[in-house]
N, C-alpha and C positions, 0 to 999 in steps of 0.2 A: 366314718365316711365323710363327714363334714370337713375334717382336716385334709383328707386326700383330695377332695374336690377343690379346696382352697389352694393347695399346692399346684394342682393341675392348671388352675386359672392363672396363678402367678407365672407358671412356666410358659403359658401362651402369650403372656405380656412381655417376655424376655426376648431380646434380639439374639439370634444365633449367628455363628460364624458364617453360615450359608447365607443368611439374610444380609449380613455386612458385605460379603463377597458380591452378591447380586447388586447391592447398592453401589459399591465401588466400581463395579463393571459399568453400570449405567452412567455414573458420573464421569468415568474415564472416557466413554464414548462421546459424551456431550463435550467434554473439554477438548478432545481430539478434533471434533467437528468445529468448535470455535477456533482452535489453533489453526486448522487448515484454512478456514475462512479468512482469518487475519493475515496469514501468509499470502493468500491469493490477492487480497486487497493491497497489501504492501507491494507485491509484484506489479500490480497495475499502476500504483502511484510511482514506483521507481521507473517503470517504462515511460510513463508520461513525463517525468523529470528529464529522462535521457532525451526524449524527443524535443523538449523545450530547449535543452542545451544545444542540440544540433541545429535547431531553427535559429537560435541566437548567433551561432557561429556563421551560418549562411547570411544572416542579416548584417552582421559586422562586415563580412566580405562585400556584400552589396553596397553598403554605405561607403566603404573605403573606395570601391571602384567608382561609385557615383561622384565622390569628392574629387578623385583624380580626373575624371572626365570633365567635370565642371571647371576645375582649375585649368585644364588644358584648353577648354573653350574660351575662358577669360583671357588667356595669353594670346590665343589666335585672334580674338576679337580686338584686343588692344593693338596687336600687330597690324591688322587690317585697317583699323582706324588711323593709325600713324602713316600708313602708306597712301591714304586717300586724302 
C-alpha cells in the first residue's frame, strides 16, 4: 500500500500534456494581448510622425512665402525711397 500511495503522489506532482496545453494557451493569450498593444501604440506613433511631417511641409511653404513677400516689400520700399 505504501508503494502505491507513493506512486500516486508522484503522479500528482507530474505535469501532464493537458496542463501544458492550458499553460501554453494562457501564455499565448497574454502574448497576443501584448502584441496587439504594441501594434496599436506603433500605429499611434506612426500617425503622429506623419502629422509632424505634414506640418513641417506646411511650415516650409509658409516660410518660403513669407521670404518672397519680405523680399518683394524690400524691393518696393527701395523703389519708393529712390523716387522721393
